[in-house]
Each structure stands twice: as structure tokens, then as C-alpha cells.
C-alpha positions as CSV (number, residue, x, y, z in Angstrom):
1,M,106.9,-35.1,26.8
2,Y,103.5,-35.4,24.8
3,K,102.7,-34.8,21.1
4,Y,99.2,-33.3,21.6
5,N,98.2,-31.2,24.5
6,F,94.4,-32.3,24.8
7,L,93.9,-30.5,28.0
8,K,94.4,-27.2,26.3
9,Y,91.2,-27.5,24.6
10,S,89.1,-28.6,27.5
11,V,87.2,-25.3,28.1
12,P,86.4,-24.9,24.3
13,S,85.1,-28.5,24.3
14,V,83.0,-27.8,27.3
15,L,81.6,-24.9,25.7
16,F,81.0,-26.8,22.5
17,T,79.0,-29.3,24.2
18,L,77.0,-26.8,26.4
19,V,76.0,-25.0,23.0
20,I,74.6,-28.5,21.8
21,I,72.9,-29.2,24.8
22,G,71.4,-25.8,25.0
23,A,70.0,-26.0,21.5
24,G,68.5,-29.4,22.3
25,V,66.8,-27.7,25.4
26,A,65.5,-25.0,23.4
27,S,64.2,-27.2,20.7
28,Y,62.7,-29.5,23.4
29,F,60.6,-26.5,24.5
30,V,59.8,-25.0,21.2
31,K,58.5,-28.3,19.7
32,G,56.6,-29.3,23.1
33,G,58.8,-32.1,24.2
34,F,60.1,-35.3,22.5
35,R,58.4,-37.1,19.6
36,Y,57.8,-40.6,21.5
37,S,56.8,-43.8,19.7
38,V,54.0,-46.1,20.7
39,D,56.4,-47.6,23.2
40,F,56.1,-44.8,25.4
41,T,52.8,-43.2,24.5
42,G,50.7,-46.3,24.1
43,G,49.4,-47.2,20.6
44,T,49.2,-49.7,18.0
45,E,51.9,-51.0,15.5
46,I,51.1,-53.1,12.3
47,R,53.3,-54.9,9.8
48,V,52.2,-54.9,6.2
49,Q,53.5,-56.8,3.3
50,F,53.2,-56.0,-0.3
51,D,53.3,-58.1,-3.5
52,K,55.5,-55.4,-5.3
53,P,57.5,-52.4,-3.9
54,E,55.1,-49.8,-2.7
55,N,55.4,-45.9,-2.8
56,I,56.4,-45.4,0.8
57,E,56.5,-41.7,0.7
58,A,52.7,-41.7,-0.4
59,V,51.9,-44.1,2.4
60,K,53.7,-42.0,4.9
61,K,51.7,-38.8,3.9
62,V,48.3,-40.7,4.2
63,I,49.2,-42.2,7.6
64,H,50.3,-38.8,8.9
65,E,47.4,-36.9,7.6
66,E,44.6,-39.4,8.8
67,W,46.3,-40.9,11.9
68,Q,49.2,-38.8,12.8
69,G,51.4,-41.8,12.6
70,S,54.5,-43.0,11.3
71,V,55.8,-45.5,8.7
72,Y,59.1,-47.3,8.3
73,S,60.2,-49.5,5.5
74,V,61.7,-53.0,6.3
75,V,65.1,-53.6,5.0
76,G,65.4,-56.3,2.1
77,A,61.7,-56.8,1.9
78,P,58.5,-55.2,0.5
79,E,57.1,-54.6,3.9
80,I,56.3,-51.6,6.2
81,I,55.8,-51.0,9.9
82,V,52.9,-48.5,10.6
83,R,52.8,-46.8,14.3
84,V,49.7,-45.0,15.5
85,Q,48.8,-43.8,19.0
86,E,45.4,-45.1,18.6
87,T,44.5,-48.6,20.2
88,P,41.8,-51.2,19.4
89,E,40.2,-50.3,22.8
90,K,39.5,-46.7,21.5
91,V,39.0,-47.3,17.9
92,S,36.9,-50.4,16.8
93,D,38.3,-52.5,13.8
94,L,41.5,-50.3,13.9
95,D,43.6,-52.7,12.0
96,K,41.0,-52.8,9.3
97,K,40.6,-48.9,9.0
98,L,44.6,-48.8,8.9
99,M,44.7,-51.1,6.1
100,A,41.9,-49.2,4.3
101,S,44.2,-46.0,4.6
102,I,47.2,-47.8,3.3
103,N,45.4,-49.5,0.5
104,S,44.0,-46.3,-0.8
105,V,47.4,-45.2,-2.0
106,S,47.5,-48.0,-4.5
107,E,44.3,-50.3,-5.1
108,E,46.5,-52.4,-7.7
109,N,49.1,-53.2,-5.1
110,P,47.1,-54.1,-1.8
111,G,48.9,-54.9,1.3
112,T,48.6,-57.8,3.5
113,L,48.4,-57.5,7.2
114,L,51.1,-59.7,8.9
115,Q,51.2,-58.6,12.5
116,V,49.4,-56.4,14.8
117,N,50.8,-55.2,18.3
118,S,49.1,-53.0,20.8
119,I,50.4,-51.2,23.8
120,S,48.3,-49.8,26.5
121,R,49.3,-46.5,28.2
122,T,49.7,-48.3,31.4
123,I,52.4,-50.6,29.9
124,S,54.1,-47.7,28.1
125,D,54.3,-45.6,31.3
126,N,55.9,-48.4,33.4
127,L,58.5,-49.0,30.5
128,S,59.3,-45.2,30.8
129,S,59.9,-45.3,34.4
130,T,61.6,-48.7,34.4
131,W,64.5,-47.6,32.1
132,L,64.9,-44.2,33.9
133,K,65.3,-46.2,37.0
134,A,67.8,-48.6,35.3
135,F,69.9,-45.8,34.1
136,I,70.1,-44.0,37.4
137,L,71.0,-47.4,39.1
138,A,73.7,-48.0,36.5
139,L,75.2,-44.6,37.2
140,V,75.1,-45.1,41.0
141,L,76.7,-48.7,40.7
142,L,79.3,-47.2,38.2
143,A,80.2,-44.4,40.6
144,L,80.6,-46.9,43.5
145,Y,82.8,-49.3,41.4
146,L,85.0,-46.5,40.4
147,S,85.2,-44.9,43.8
148,I,86.5,-48.4,45.1
149,S,88.7,-49.4,42.2
150,F,90.1,-46.0,41.4
151,K,89.4,-42.8,43.5
152,F,86.3,-40.8,44.1
153,A,87.5,-38.0,41.5
154,F,87.7,-40.8,38.8
155,A,84.1,-41.8,39.5
156,I,82.8,-38.2,39.4
157,G,84.6,-37.6,36.0
158,A,83.2,-40.9,34.4
159,V,79.5,-40.4,35.7
160,I,79.4,-36.7,34.6
161,A,80.8,-37.9,31.2
162,L,78.2,-40.6,30.9
163,A,75.5,-38.2,31.7
164,H,77.0,-35.7,29.2
165,D,76.9,-38.4,26.6
166,A,73.3,-39.3,27.2
167,L,72.2,-35.6,27.1
168,I,74.0,-35.0,23.8
169,V,72.4,-37.7,22.1
170,L,68.9,-36.7,23.4
171,A,69.6,-33.2,22.3
172,C,70.5,-34.2,18.9
173,F,67.4,-36.3,18.6
174,A,65.3,-33.2,20.0
175,I,67.0,-30.7,17.4
176,L,66.5,-33.2,14.5
177,D,63.0,-34.1,15.7
178,K,63.8,-37.7,15.7
179,E,61.4,-40.3,17.5
180,I,62.1,-41.7,20.9
181,S,61.5,-45.4,20.8
182,I,62.6,-48.4,22.8
183,D,65.1,-49.1,19.9
184,F,66.5,-45.7,20.7
185,I,66.9,-46.5,24.5
186,G,68.5,-49.9,23.6
187,A,71.0,-48.1,21.2
188,L,71.6,-45.3,23.7
189,M,72.6,-47.8,26.5
190,V,74.9,-49.7,24.1
191,A,76.7,-46.4,23.5
192,L,76.9,-45.5,27.0
193,G,78.4,-48.8,27.6
194,Y,81.0,-48.2,24.9
195,S,81.6,-44.8,26.4
196,I,82.4,-45.9,29.9
197,H,84.6,-48.6,28.6
198,D,86.7,-46.2,26.8
199,S,86.8,-43.8,29.8
200,I,87.9,-46.8,32.1
201,I,90.7,-47.7,29.7
202,V,91.9,-44.0,29.9
203,F,91.6,-43.9,33.6
204,S,93.6,-47.0,33.9
205,R,96.4,-45.6,32.1
206,I,96.2,-42.4,34.0
207,R,96.5,-44.5,37.4
208,H,99.4,-46.3,36.2
209,N,101.3,-43.1,35.1
210,M,100.6,-41.5,38.4
211,K,102.5,-44.2,40.0
212,V,105.5,-44.3,37.6
213,L,105.7,-40.7,36.8
214,K,105.7,-39.2,40.4
215,G,107.9,-36.3,39.4
216,K,105.3,-35.1,36.7
217,S,102.4,-32.7,37.2
218,L,98.8,-34.1,37.1
219,Y,98.3,-32.0,34.0
220,D,101.2,-33.7,32.3
221,I,100.6,-37.1,33.4
222,V,96.9,-36.9,31.9
223,N,98.1,-35.4,28.6
224,I,100.8,-38.3,28.5
225,S,98.1,-40.9,29.2
226,L,95.8,-39.6,26.6
227,N,98.5,-39.6,24.0
228,E,99.5,-43.1,24.9
229,R,96.0,-44.2,24.4
230,L,95.1,-42.1,21.4
231,R,96.0,-44.7,18.7
232,R,94.0,-47.4,20.6
233,T,91.0,-45.1,20.9
234,I,91.0,-44.1,17.1
235,L,91.3,-47.6,16.0
236,T,88.6,-49.0,18.4
237,S,86.2,-46.0,17.6
238,S,86.8,-46.2,13.9
239,A,86.3,-50.1,13.8
240,T,83.0,-49.8,15.8
241,A,81.7,-46.8,13.9
242,L,82.3,-48.2,10.3
243,P,79.7,-50.9,10.4
244,V,77.2,-48.7,12.1
245,L,77.7,-46.0,9.5
246,S,76.9,-48.5,6.8
247,L,73.8,-49.5,8.5
248,F,72.9,-45.7,8.6
249,I,73.4,-45.3,5.0
250,F,72.2,-48.5,3.7
251,G,69.7,-49.5,6.1
252,G,66.0,-48.9,6.0
253,D,63.9,-46.2,8.1
254,S,63.5,-48.7,10.7
255,V,66.9,-49.1,11.8
256,R,68.4,-45.6,10.8
257,D,67.3,-43.8,13.9
258,L,69.0,-46.6,15.9
259,A,72.2,-46.3,13.9
260,L,72.2,-42.7,14.3
261,A,71.9,-43.0,18.0
262,L,74.8,-45.4,18.0
263,L,76.9,-43.2,16.0
264,L,76.3,-40.1,18.1
265,G,77.1,-42.3,21.2
266,I,80.5,-43.6,19.8
267,A,81.5,-40.0,18.5
268,F,80.6,-38.2,21.7
269,G,81.6,-41.1,24.0
270,T,85.1,-41.0,22.4
271,F,85.2,-37.2,22.8
272,S,83.9,-37.1,26.4
273,S,86.6,-39.7,27.6
274,I,89.1,-37.3,26.4
275,Y,87.8,-33.8,26.9
276,I,85.2,-34.3,29.6
277,A,85.9,-37.2,32.0
278,S,89.8,-36.4,32.3
279,P,89.3,-32.6,33.1
280,I,86.6,-33.1,35.5
281,M,88.5,-35.8,37.2
282,M,91.6,-33.5,37.5
283,F,89.3,-30.8,39.0
284,F,88.2,-33.1,41.7
285,M,91.5,-34.6,42.2
286,K,92.9,-31.2,43.1
287,K,89.8,-30.5,45.5
288,D,90.7,-33.7,47.3
289,K,94.3,-32.3,47.8
């Protein structure tokens, strides 16, 4: 038989994720939406270097109070990245004014402007619509592939699990009031790719066992398959999560949110391949019959 009855906890697992998503939706409306970076709102980003390590917290306070912007430290260098929603088209000499605000923190350790990037509102709007279209297209192609290679029930399970993972990560970022940036979108897409790979591995085992264990019920076949893939899933998830965790702990502010998105994606991607994708596949498999 099988050692662990994973399907026994399908309903509590779904309720658990619904609570997180519900909390994320509530947080979204209470806070008036996500906190987007200049990648999606338009704005300016500058990179500043110091001769000596600077008081980053003091710089953050000044930039937030004067510009409603954000500040990130650069790992391994006395540098910072400052992002504000203003653009040179709206504010003349914006880079000089930002440098004046930064240098007001410590006149003895003035910063040197290294780089200036500005993104217009039109470009940011195009970026927002482009990544959303890419995500929807990926879901459609994934459903088509799984419908052909497996069965329609497998495709529905995988697509819903993938949507679940995206919603969970977005909900967590809404609850934690984290910034949604282009780096976050990249991390999310990588995490979703990891999640669907794990789901396909589990589905492949289920499909194999459906052929060789014809006397077993679908419930038993899925549980057997999940138990057979449990060791591989744990090893793969752990090996992937450990370097990302070290990046989250020891990395600077500029990479911490990216690492957090990856960690959430890996954790809930593993969770969904067991407790979301498989039960949903079973539900639609029974409907087909």
C-alpha cells in the first residue's frame, strides 16, 4: 500500500490556501492595491556610490519623506539604488535634486552619481500588459500540451495549481506590503516554471501507475504515486531552496524581495503539486467518466 495518505488532507489544504489568498485580497483593498516599482508606474532610478559605508536607514527616511521613493543597498559594495516615481520630464534637474537629498544625510561622505534610468508611463503600461499576456499565453499552451500528452483532467489540475501558486505569491506580497517590480515578475515566472515541472513529474508517475495498477482505485493510485515521488520532491525542493534561502538571508535589499518570491514559489509550488493539482485532476477525471 502507501505510507502517507496525502489525499486525506486535500480539503484542509485547499482551505489553508484560500485563507491566505483571502487575506491577500483583503490586504490589497485595504492598502489600495499593490505597491508597484517604477517599472510599472513609470519613474526614475539612480545608482549612487559612496567612499565609505553610508547610513542606509537615514537615506531611506529622507527619500521616503521627500520623494515617496525607495532605497536598496547593493550587495558587496558601498552603493545604493534609489527609485522615485518622478521623471526628468516632470521635475527639472531631478538627478541633482535627488543627490542633494541623499547628501543631506552626511556631508562628510557625499555620494557619486553612477547611473540614471528613467521609464515613462507609456513604457511601464506596455510592460504591464506584456507580462500579463505572456502569463495567459503560457497557461493556454500548457493546457494544450497536457491535454495532448496526458488527458484534459491533468491539464485542468496543472493550470489551476499554477494559477494558485501565482495568487499565493501575490497575496503574500500584498500582506507583507512588498514592492511589485520587474525582478519580482522574473522570479515569479521562474518559480512557476519550477512548479509546473514538479506537477508534470507527479502526473507522469500517476499516468504510469494507472496502466500498471489497473485493479487499484484512482484514490489509491494517486496516493501511491505521490509516495513514490516524495523523496525526489523533497530532495529537489531542498536543493533548490537552500541557495535561495542563503541569498534571502545574506543578500542585500535589492535582491531580498526577489529571493522571497522564489522561496514562496518553491514552497507553494511543491505544496500545490501534491495537494492542489492531483486532487483537482481526480475531480475532473471522475467527471469525464
